[in-house]
N, C-alpha and C positions, 0 to 999 in steps of 0.2 A: 329357536331360542335363541335369542342372543346375549350373549355376555359383553360385557363393557370393561375396560381396563382404565382405572387411572394412570395416567402417564407422567414422570414426573420432566417436565420441558424448562429447560434454561432458557429463559427469556431474556433477549439480548435488547436494548435500547438501540431506537433508529439511529442516533449518534454513534454508538460503537459499532454498527452495521456498517456506517460507511466511512468510519475512520480505517475498519480492518480491509475491507473493500479496498479504500485508496491505498492503504501501504500494499496489500496484493499486489494491485495493480503496479506501484511504484519500482516494485521489487522486480517483475517481471520484465517490466520495460521501463526505468526512471528515468531515460531523458525525453523522451515525447509522450507517453501517456501519463508517465509518472506528474509531469509538469503541466500538462491538460488538466488532468483531476484535482492537482491541488488548486490550480487558478482558479478550477469551477468551486472548487469548495471555498476558497477565500471570497469570492462573489456572495457567498448567502450568509450572511449575519449571523444565523445558529449557526456555521460549520465553520466559523473563522478557527478557532484554537484547531480544528480536526485539521485544516488545510494547512495552517503551519506546520503542524506536526509531519503530514504526509509531502510537503514541500522540503523539509529538513532532511529526511530518508531519501527521498529521490534525489537531492544533489547529492546525499554521502553517498549512496548505494553505488551511483555514476560516477561519482571519482574512485571509491574502490574499485568499481571494474576496469576503469580505465588504468589502473596501476597494475592490477591482474594479467590482462591482457599487454599492458607493456611488459611487465616480468616474462611471460609466456614468451613472446616475442623475442626479447634477448635471449632468452634460454635453449631458443632454436625449435621449441615444441610447436607454434605456429608459423 
């Protein structure tokens, strides 16, 4: 006997998947991977908007991390 259940699945569009993936990569490693992924998105006409978003997130996050590292160095934590 086989019982099947219908599942409520949240579907995410392909663009949203790539945007979320790009932002996660930019947050983990903003300087190299974030910039590479954002430039890859910018080369695709369908993903230009997402590429700009990932590029901005990557640049802003790298500046924030640099400021945090400088603050930690000056405080003697690093």
